[in-house]
Structures are given as structure tokens and as C-alpha cells.
C-alpha positions as CSV (number, residue, x, y, z in Angstrom):
1,M,118.3,118.3,102.0
2,C,118.1,114.5,100.7
3,R,120.7,111.9,101.1
4,R,121.0,112.3,96.8
5,V,121.6,115.6,96.7
6,K,124.3,115.5,99.5
7,I,125.8,112.3,97.7
8,Y,126.3,114.9,94.5
9,L,127.3,117.5,96.5
10,V,129.9,115.9,98.5
11,S,131.1,114.4,95.6
12,I,132.0,118.3,93.8
13,F,133.1,119.2,97.1
14,I,135.8,116.6,96.9
15,A,136.9,116.9,92.9
16,I,137.1,120.6,93.5
17,M,138.8,120.5,97.0
18,T,141.6,118.6,94.7
19,G,142.0,120.7,92.6
20,A,141.9,124.2,95.0
21,L,144.4,122.2,97.2
22,A,146.8,121.6,94.1
23,S,146.4,125.4,93.5
24,A,146.8,126.6,96.8
25,L,150.3,124.4,96.9
26,T,151.9,125.8,93.8
27,N,150.4,129.0,93.7
28,G,153.8,131.0,94.2
29,N,154.9,129.3,91.1
30,M,151.6,129.5,88.9
31,N,153.3,132.4,86.9
32,I,155.9,129.9,85.7
33,Y,153.0,130.1,82.8
34,E,153.6,133.4,81.8
35,K,157.2,133.2,82.0
36,I,157.6,130.0,79.6
37,V,157.7,129.9,76.0
38,K,154.3,128.8,75.3
39,P,153.3,126.8,72.2
40,P,150.9,127.6,69.6
41,L,147.0,127.5,71.0
42,S,148.3,128.4,74.2
43,P,145.0,129.4,76.4
44,P,145.4,132.4,78.4
45,S,145.8,132.0,81.7
46,V,142.6,133.4,83.0
47,L,140.9,130.0,80.9
48,F,142.4,127.5,83.4
49,P,140.9,128.1,86.0
50,I,137.4,128.0,84.9
51,V,138.2,125.1,82.6
52,W,139.3,123.1,85.7
53,T,136.3,123.9,87.8
54,A,133.6,123.1,85.3
55,L,135.6,119.6,84.9
56,Y,135.9,119.1,88.4
57,V,132.0,119.7,88.7
58,L,131.8,116.8,85.8
59,M,133.7,114.8,87.9
60,G,131.8,114.7,90.9
61,I,128.1,114.3,89.3
62,S,129.8,111.2,87.5
63,A,131.4,109.8,90.6
64,A,128.2,110.3,92.9
65,M,125.9,108.7,90.0
66,I,129.2,105.4,90.3
67,Y,128.0,106.1,93.8
68,E,124.6,105.6,93.8
69,R,125.2,102.4,92.0
70,K,127.0,100.4,94.7
71,S,123.5,98.5,95.6
72,F,123.5,96.9,91.7
73,F,127.6,96.6,91.3
74,P,129.4,96.1,94.6
75,T,132.8,95.2,93.0
76,S,132.6,96.9,89.9
77,V,131.6,100.3,92.2
78,Q,134.3,100.2,94.5
79,N,136.9,99.4,91.8
80,A,135.4,102.3,89.5
81,L,135.5,104.6,92.4
82,S,138.8,102.9,93.6
83,L,140.0,104.3,90.0
84,Y,138.5,107.2,90.3
85,G,140.4,108.3,93.7
86,G,143.6,107.1,92.5
87,N,142.8,110.0,89.4
88,L,142.3,112.2,91.8
89,I,145.9,111.9,93.5
90,V,147.7,111.6,90.1
91,N,145.9,114.9,89.2
92,F,146.8,116.8,91.8
93,T,150.5,115.0,91.9
94,W,150.6,116.6,88.3
95,S,150.8,120.4,89.5
96,I,153.2,120.2,92.0
97,I,155.6,118.0,89.5
98,F,155.0,121.1,86.4
99,F,154.1,124.1,88.6
100,G,156.1,123.4,92.2
101,F,159.2,122.0,90.1
102,S,159.1,123.0,86.6
103,K,159.8,119.3,85.4
104,F,158.3,119.8,82.0
105,L,159.4,116.2,80.7
106,F,158.3,114.0,84.1
107,A,155.1,116.4,84.5
108,F,154.5,115.0,80.6
109,I,155.1,112.0,81.4
110,W,152.7,111.5,84.4
111,L,149.9,113.2,82.1
112,L,150.3,110.5,80.2
113,F,149.8,108.0,83.3
114,L,146.7,110.2,84.3
115,L,145.3,110.2,80.5
116,F,145.8,105.7,81.0
117,I,143.9,106.2,84.7
118,I,141.1,108.3,83.1
119,I,140.1,105.8,80.0
120,R,140.3,103.0,82.5
121,M,138.0,104.6,84.3
122,I,135.8,106.0,81.7
123,I,135.3,102.1,80.5
124,S,135.0,101.1,83.9
125,F,132.3,104.2,84.5
126,K,130.6,103.0,81.1
127,K,130.1,99.4,82.7
128,I,128.0,100.3,85.4
129,Y,126.4,104.1,84.3
130,P,127.5,105.2,80.4
131,V,126.3,108.5,81.1
132,A,128.6,108.9,84.2
133,A,131.1,107.1,81.9
134,Y,130.3,110.2,78.8
135,L,130.7,112.8,81.0
136,Q,134.8,112.2,82.0
137,I,135.2,112.9,78.1
138,P,135.7,116.3,78.1
139,Y,138.4,115.6,80.9
140,A,140.2,113.0,78.8
141,V,140.2,115.6,76.0
142,W,141.4,118.5,78.1
143,V,143.9,116.3,79.6
144,T,145.1,115.7,76.1
145,F,145.3,118.7,75.2
146,A,146.9,119.4,78.1
147,G,149.8,117.0,77.4
148,Y,150.1,118.5,73.9
149,L,150.9,121.9,76.2
150,N,153.2,120.1,78.4
151,F,154.9,118.5,75.8
152,A,155.6,121.8,73.5
153,I,156.1,123.5,76.8
154,Y,159.3,120.9,77.6
155,I,160.0,121.3,74.1
156,L,160.8,125.2,73.9
157,N,161.8,125.4,77.4
158,K,164.8,123.0,77.3
């Protein structure tokens, strides 16, 4: 297998495994979504793993695109991928806060922090390779929508 394909596969694998690990750690608490009062526009539970898998694939492809440019922009790529890694950690932690501890207000604040990192990451990626930045936009949109759901769940379940 060529080196380039390996880079993309590893990058996608890292992103998907981040989500899978968060899901595995909170699996016993995921049913909380079925029990809480949800706002209008709340999608069915079955949609979340489908959307997140697609987003993780896009995130992995985007990160691989950035990684491939490390010889042209070594410092910028290192900084961009550091933001990406931080993003994965913050994303992972949100699931624990929301599903594991049911701390809806703190989860919402954490989600705002995640969105801030995503926006910084998109800006950073765009300077290196705009297509990689554009692949992160669905993620930013979904996290914004998740923010609406998260805040509304906090309000409706006080």
C-alpha cells in the first residue's frame, strides 16, 4: 500500500477511534438521550452515529491533507495539527461530560470551547490548504446545532 493511502487511513482511524472510545466509555449512559425532554428539531438517536462517523471521516481526511504539506509549511502544519489534536480531546471529553455525568450546562460551555477550537482550526487549515479547511465546515455546523440541542436540553431538564 502506498505511503499516501496509509497516511489517510491512519488519520481517519484516529478520528473514528476517538469517537468510538468516547461512545464506549459512555455507552451505559447514552440512553439518557431517550429519557430527557428534548427541544424541537431533535433528531432520532439512530442519526447520531451515522452523522458522527461521516464527520470523523471528513476530519481524518482533512488532517491527512494538512499533514501532507508538512515539508512546505513545517511550523504551520505542526500548529494546525496541534489544534486538531486538541479538538479531538475536547470533542472526546464533551461526550463524557454530557452523557457520563449529565452536566448539561457545563457540557454546553465545553461545546462553546470546542466550537472556538474548530473555528481556529479551520482558519489555520485554510492558510495551509483551503480544501482541508472546507472539509471541517460540516463539523462546525453540526457542533453549532449540537450547541442548540445541548443548551435547550439544559433549559428543558433543569
